[in-house]
LOPATI-970666 format. One record per residue (C-alpha): residue in three letters; x negated, y negated, z negated. Coordinates in steps of 0.001 Angstrom, whole numbers, padded with zeros to 6 digits, always signed. Layout:
BEGIN
ALAXYZ...
***
This chain:
BEGIN
MET+000000+000000+000000CYS-001088-003568+000678VAL-002393-005455-002351VAL-000185-008561-002364LYS-000027-011288-005014TYR+002455-014130-005034VAL+001517-017489-006508VAL+004203-020026-007466ARG+003996-023096-005250ILE+005898-026396-005309SER+007006-025889-001703LYS+009950-023517-001382ILE+009053-022474+002164MET+005452-021401+001562GLN+003837-018719-000583LEU+000210-017766-001066ILE-000383-014096-000292LEU-003697-012349-000961TYR-004556-009169+000916SER-007513-006784+001142SER-009573-005866+004186GLN-007820-003509+006634GLN-004451-004392+005091LEU-003299-007110+007491THR-001068-004715+009445ASN+000723-003737+006225LEU+001251-007393+005383LEU+002725-008082+008822ALA+004956-005012+008629SER+006420-006201+005319HIS+007382-009525+006896LEU+008855-007886+009984LYS+011240-005900+007791SER+012694-009144+006465GLY+014262-010015+009828PHE+013395-013691+009361SER+011724-016179+011691GLY+008551-017993+010678VAL+004779-018254+010864LEU+002251-016226+008868ALA-000832-018454+008717ILE-003927-016462+007698GLU-007466-017309+006653THR-010277-014906+005886LYS-011310-014955+002227VAL-015071-014511+002363ASN-018066-016094+000689SER-019048-019640+001607TRP-022173-018446+003422GLN-020074-016432+005870LYS-017936-017722+008730GLN-014304-018414+007919LYS-011585-017543+010430THR-008069-018921+010668GLY-005114-017772+012740LYS-001342-017609+012979PHE+001242-014924+013746VAL+004703-016000+014891ILE+007685-013842+013886TYR+011017-014547+015572ASN+014163-012773+014376GLY+012134-010061+012670THR+009789-009292+015589LEU+006296-010467+016451VAL+006199-012764+019473TYR+002820-014552+019373GLY-000582-014697+017723GLY-003398-017201+018070SER-005772-019577+016328THR-003064-022265+016564ILE+000569-022454+017649PRO+000803-024174+021039THR+003611-026432+022193ASN+005902-025031+024869GLN+003953-026772+027646GLN+000603-025719+026209PHE+001819-022123+026037ALA+002987-022224+029668LYS-000348-023703+030804ILE-002318-021023+028933VAL-000355-018266+030658GLY-000715-020097+033979ASP-004484-020252+033538LYS-004593-016538+032752LEU-002656-015816+035954GLN-004741-018383+037886LEU-001692-020349+039024ASN-002580-023555+040866SER+000970-024902+040915MET+001510-024968+037139ASN+001377-028759+036643ALA+003889-029399+039415ALA+006179-026657+038102LEU+006035-028066+034573ALA+006981-031499+035837VAL+010089-030026+037468ALA+010966-027756+034529SER+010592-030513+031916LYS+013376-032540+033551LYS+015776-029606+033208LEU+015164-028965+029476THR+018035-029596+027075ASN+015638-029020+024131PRO+012248-030630+024948GLU+010450-028426+022378SER+011987-025024+023161VAL+009485-022415+024305ARG+012199-019977+025345GLU+014053-022491+027505LEU+010917-023724+029291ILE+009680-020194+030069GLU+013167-019214+031222ILE+013184-022073+033764LEU+009662-021195+034994VAL+010708-017554+035408LYS+013696-018686+037505LEU+011286-020757+039598LYS+009411-017473+040143LEU+006187-018903+038768PHE+005730-015759+036689THR+007838-012960+035223TRP+009017-012103+031728GLU+006705-009095+031922ASP+003734-011451+032461ILE+004687-013399+029332GLU+005215-010248+027287VAL+001890-008699+028349TYR+000015-011893+027498SER+001670-012231+024059HIS+001104-008542+023302ASP-002618-008821+024133GLN-002938-011982+022049ILE-001550-010298+018949VAL-003757-007213+019369SER-006773-009493+019763MET-005855-011304+016541LEU-005505-008014+014668GLU-008967-006996+015881GLN-010518-010242+014709PHE-008875-010440+011282ASP-008070-006926+010019ALA-011657-006212+008912TYR-011651-009043+006373PRO-009861-009737+003096GLY-007897-012955+003280HIS-004999-015070+002181ALA-001849-015997+004053ARG+000986-018493+003824TRP+004495-017843+005065ASP+006291-020821+006612ASN+009855-020349+007843SER+010158-023802+009390THR+008680-022934+012807ASP+010268-024148+016045PHE+008395-021612+018208ASP+011459-019795+019571LEU+009790-017406+022015CYS+011516-014146+022925PHE+011359-012003+026061GLY+013615-010927+028899GLU+017310-011440+029455ASP+018095-009550+026240ARG+015776-011834+024204HIS+013803-009015+022569GLY+010558-009210+020624LEU+007399-007138+020929SER+007359-003504+019810TRP+005454-003194+016529THR+004833+000492+017258LYS+003230-000273+020613LEU+001160-003074+019101LYS-000228-000767+016412GLN-000934+001997+018935HIS-002809-000394+021208PHE-004738-001813+018253SER-005681+001692+017085HIS-006791+002720+020575ARG-009020-000324+020902GLN-010487+000309+017449GLN-011553+003729+018712GLN-013145+002108+021739TRP-015058-000293+019511GLU-016248+002650+017403SER-017592+004344+020533LEU-019968+001395+021042ALA-021588+001909+017626PRO-024274+001975+016419THR-025652-000168+019266ILE-022799-002668+018883PRO-021423-002254+015323SER-018478-004647+015770MET-017118-007604+017719ASP-018745-009846+015094ALA-022219-008578+015946VAL-024614-011315+017083PRO-026670-010646+020234TYR-030277-011830+020419VAL-032492-012374+023457SER-036235-013040+023321GLU-038400-014349+026147SER-040041-010953+026517SER-036717-009092+026647LEU-035276-011626+029083SER-038079-010786+031487LYS-036645-007255+031696VAL-033479-008615+033339SER-033741-008615+037118ALA-030244-009867+038003PRO-030215-013709+038203MET-026534-013931+037132VAL-027194-011859+034007GLN-030224-013978+033151GLU-028163-017138+033524HIS-025387-015712+031357LEU-027769-014740+028559LYS-029473-018139+028623THR-026090-019897+028507TYR-024252-017926+025834VAL-026771-016061+023641ASP-028236-018412+021022GLY-028727-016066+018060ARG-025708-017530+016260ARG-022660-016735+018387THR-020900-013434+017835LEU-019667-011270+020688VAL-016074-012343+020124GLU-017089-016008+020158ILE-018906-015503+023456ALA-015885-013689+024897ASN-013553-016487+023800MET-015802-019100+025412MET-015648-017115+028652GLY-011911-016467+028372LYS-012607-012734+028585ASP-011562-009615+026690PRO-014179-009072+023919LEU-014141-005311+024536LYS-015005-005753+028219VAL-017738-008212+027317ALA-019066-005747+024735ASN-019326-002992+027348SER-021512-005270+029485TYR-023687-006054+026473LEU-023990-002344+025710LYS-025666-001815+029074TRP-028017-004737+028473ALA-028806-003499+024964ASN-029585-000001+026258SER-031954-001518+028821GLY-033739-003486+026072ALA-032566-006896+027264VAL-030637-007757+024079SER-030567-006655+020452PHE-027918-007077+017776ASN-027581-008362+014246ASN-024307-007144+012738LEU-022159-009586+010717SER-019234-007279+010071ASN-019239-003515+010351THR-015637-002591+009646LYS-016342+001136+009601ILE-019399+001092+007355THR-017593+002621+004388GLN-016151+005526+006397LYS-019402+006344+008170ALA-021646+006058+005122ASN-019370+008100+002903LYS-019300+010973+005419GLN-023029+011439+004937VAL-024215+014385+002859LYS-024472+013473-000790THR-028181+014346-001007ILE-030422+014149+002046VAL-034074+014915+002648ASN-036464+012347+004024LYS-038312+014335+006703ARG-041394+012143+006605SER-042045+012404+002866ASN-039911+015405+001882ALA-038513+013202-000908TYR-035004+013338-002283LEU-033242+010058-001639PRO-031374+008784-004712ILE-027769+007734-004208VAL-026807+004064-004454LEU-023098+003259-004519SER-022199-000290-003483VAL-018776-001570-004585ASP-017758-004692-002654ASP-014703-005626-000576SER-016771-007666+001909PRO-017906-005665+004980ILE-020554-008335+005617VAL-022142-007857+002193GLN-022039-004093+002641VAL-023925-004425+005928SER-026551-006629+004222ILE-027011-003975+001534LYS-027266-001245+004149ARG-029888-003228+006029ALA-031947-003781+002866LEU-031837-000238+001447SER-031308+002094+004417GLY-034051+004699+004791ARG-035113+004398+001170TYR-031843+005373-000491ASN-028784+007421+000359LEU-026050+004784+000516MET-022373+005107-000274PHE-019763+002341-000125ALA-016451+001534-001790SER-014244-001535-001417THR-012124-001103-004579ALA-012663-000052-008191ALA-010329+002925-007777GLU-012324+004152-004799ALA-015600+003701-006665LEU-014426+005568-009781LYS-013435+008553-007676MET-016788+008536-005894ILE-018986+008377-008987ASN-017025+011288-010429LEU-017584+013389-007296ASN-021209+012420-006576SER-024463+012223-008515VAL-024828+008468-008173ASP-028198+007085-009343LEU-027344+003375-009305LEU-024214+001255-008975LEU-024230-002103-007153LEU-021115-003898-008345ASP-019480-007061-007001LEU-018226-009391-009721THR-015042-010485-007886MET-012894-007721-006454PRO-009159-007212-005864GLU-007095-005572-008620VAL-009950-004964-011094ASP-012926-007341-011236GLY-016508-006188-011601LEU-016796-006963-015307ASP-013690-004938-016180PHE-014823-002057-013980CYS-018256-002115-015596ARG-016605-001799-019039ILE-014461+001095-017791VAL-017527+002949-016475ARG-019467+002412-019696LYS-016640+003957-021749ILE-017102+007258-019876PRO-019826+009196-021738LYS-021579+010652-018681PHE-022031+007163-017182GLN-023390+005390-020247ASP-026937+005493-018841LEU-026016+004862-015192PRO-027931+001755-013971ILE-025452-000971-012952VAL-026546-004089-011075MET-024042-006913-010634VAL-024032-008458-007136THR-022170-011761-007014ALA-022003-015228-005502ARG-021904-016730-008996ASP-025183-017921-010441GLY-024200-019268-013847PHE-025957-018434-017081PHE-022697-017454-018782ASP-021797-015112-015914LYS-025073-013289-016454ILE-024391-013045-020182LYS-020876-011715-019494GLY-022359-009100-017166GLN-024811-007969-019840MET-022052-007813-022443ALA-019952-005692-020095GLY-022827-003231-019816SER-024708-004151-016643ASN-028468-003633-016434GLY-029340-006278-013865TYR-027988-009175-011846ILE-028564-010488-008316THR-026824-013376-006572LYS-025794-013481-002930PRO-026847-014373-000375PHE-029928-012341-001248LYS-033038-011487+000707PRO-033516-007774+001520GLU-036766-007659-000436GLU-035040-009133-003505LEU-032381-006448-003523LEU-034920-003703-002879LYS-037064-004940-005761ILE-034263-004856-008320VAL-033007-001436-007134ASN-036543-000017-007286LYS-036777-001308-010850TYR-034026+001038-012033ILE-034560+004050-009757LYS-037566+006311-009562VAL-037678+008509-006469LYS-037140+012132-007401GLN-039333+014629-005634ALA-037578+017532-003908
***
């Protein structure tokens, strides 16, 4: 079930809703069941040193009809679709259609007139809106966030003569299928938020002039794949497939900002593995954090030296330390449901975990936070963002490699 909290606000039309990573679809489904019309405005809830994302989902009569970074006006919406379909006559058609509108702001009425003018079809509008929503799900589902529900929207889009909305089942199926396609690109491209890099030496490996020009134009070591795709007006998945070829040829490399499947992949590893180079047993480090970006940073810092496992909630973590011989626990201070301090106290009350090394990993850097962590039973403390060598140093302090 989605973790949802409601906070009392002065406004009667808006509520603050907190949700965990990979729970956005559950949040949307709960609003679709209401049958109301409105806008679910979402923002990723991540640390200040990570990129924030904002977006909006439009629900009309209990069905999803649009998703995007902002809600366009009726004319803006028509122009966006016209650009996608490469229609040269859009401005002239809008000038004609605008004179026939009885409601100057109605999206439905404007699109209906343009359909009658045979500029495009209802199917074109539905396909575009469907793809927009799936794209939004891809970009936001990996992150925890907060949302506000506003039922005062005037975006009255619906499709066809029968005025239907989009099929939630088909949207979820399409989203799931594309998630599988993204997974097939890993580990070369861990996610759509991976950042491609190009060096002068690697650029020399590219023989095609158009590819060289593209890489020089878009790859700056800061833009993610999805940002590059949005700048190009292209499907991020199609762009990623091109980058996969260039990565395999050695032209580009990637730095991952958000690996949405890190927990699943890491936790499928064998509990104890053997390092073939040194024949040493790799101790198990369990990282408990609801931020995929932090988990990737931890993986990057400790991979190869420790056997890593990941959990995004306290309940998940408790189950894992009971089933596995965990040697050290990295624990985020702020988590949904149960915070790190409370979870640390819970672990310390279990006799077999009284000597388990626990290191708090948090964005807070106050003296009293450190004291609270010590009082709760933690052994060490590290603040994020951290350097890989800093994390490795503190983990090495509490773990001695066991020989096989």
